[in-house]
C-alpha positions in Angstrom: 91.7 99.5 121.8 89.0 97.3 120.1 85.5 97.9 121.5 82.2 96.4 120.6 79.8 98.5 118.5 76.9 100.0 120.4 73.9 101.9 118.9 75.3 105.2 120.4 78.2 104.9 117.9 75.9 104.5 114.9 76.9 107.8 113.2 80.6 107.2 113.7 80.4 103.6 112.5 78.4 104.7 109.4 80.9 107.3 108.6 83.8 104.9 108.9 82.0 102.2 106.8 81.2 104.7 104.1 84.9 104.7 103.2 84.4 101.1 102.0 83.9 101.0 98.2 80.6 99.1 98.4 79.1 101.1 101.2 78.9 104.5 99.5 75.1 104.7 99.2 73.2 105.7 102.3 70.5 102.9 101.9 73.2 100.3 101.6 75.1 101.7 104.6 71.9 101.7 106.7 71.2 98.1 105.7 74.8 97.1 106.7 74.5 98.8 110.1 71.1 97.2 110.7 72.6 93.8 109.9 75.4 94.4 112.4 72.8 95.4 115.0 70.4 92.5 114.5 72.3 89.5 113.1 74.2 87.5 115.8 76.6 86.2 113.1 77.7 89.8 112.3 79.9 91.7 114.7 81.2 95.2 114.4 84.1 96.6 116.4 85.5 100.1 116.6 89.1 101.1 117.3 89.3 103.7 120.0 92.3 105.7 121.1 91.3 109.1 122.3 88.7 109.1 119.5 87.2 106.4 117.4 89.6 106.0 114.5 88.6 102.8 112.8 86.0 100.0 112.3 86.4 96.3 111.6 83.3 94.2 110.8 83.3 90.4 110.8 80.8 87.6 110.0 80.9 84.3 111.8 80.7 81.4 109.3 79.9 77.8 110.3 80.7 78.7 113.9 84.4 78.2 113.1 85.5 81.1 110.9 85.5 84.8 111.6 85.6 86.5 108.2 86.7 90.1 108.1 84.2 91.8 105.7 84.7 95.5 106.5 87.8 97.4 107.6 88.1 101.1 107.6 90.3 103.9 109.2 89.6 107.6 109.1 91.5 109.2 106.2 93.5 111.5 108.5 94.8 108.5 110.5 95.6 106.2 107.6 99.2 104.8 107.1 99.7 104.8 110.9 99.2 101.1 111.5 95.7 101.3 112.9 94.3 98.8 110.5 97.0 96.4 111.4 96.4 97.0 115.1 92.7 96.2 114.5 93.4 92.9 112.8 96.0 92.0 115.4 93.6 92.8 118.3 90.9 90.7 116.6 93.3 87.8 116.3 94.5 88.2 119.9 91.0 88.2 121.2 89.4 85.5 119.0 92.0 83.2 117.5 91.4 80.5 120.1 87.7 80.5 119.1 87.8 81.1 115.4 89.9 80.9 112.3 90.4 84.6 111.4 90.2 85.1 107.6 89.2 87.6 105.0 86.7 87.9 102.2 87.6 88.9 98.7 87.3 92.6 99.5 89.5 92.6 102.6 91.9 89.8 101.6 94.7 92.0 100.3 94.8 94.1 103.4 94.4 91.3 105.9 97.1 89.2 104.3 99.4 92.2 104.3 98.9 92.5 108.1 100.5 89.1 108.6 103.8 90.2 106.9 
């Protein structure tokens, strides 16, 4: 289930985002989390089953596009379709409001989800 990020999930979210290639450094990671917490155009969602297993972060552009800029799944739960479930849930929830698309870092994965 896709849930909205809350401050109480900060450490889990930082851990998940740290798997993104550009989010390895702690200062960069802290800056990214702060952006999700303070910028109304950035939204972070977590994928929760029994535990939180993944994160998907988006940026609203022009009030019309929802751009997937981060997507990450815990290593022990990869290749189980969780990333695809997150993208599908995002589309199910927001497709009426926004055009869901990807940036250059998430494009390969997001386009693969449509196959």
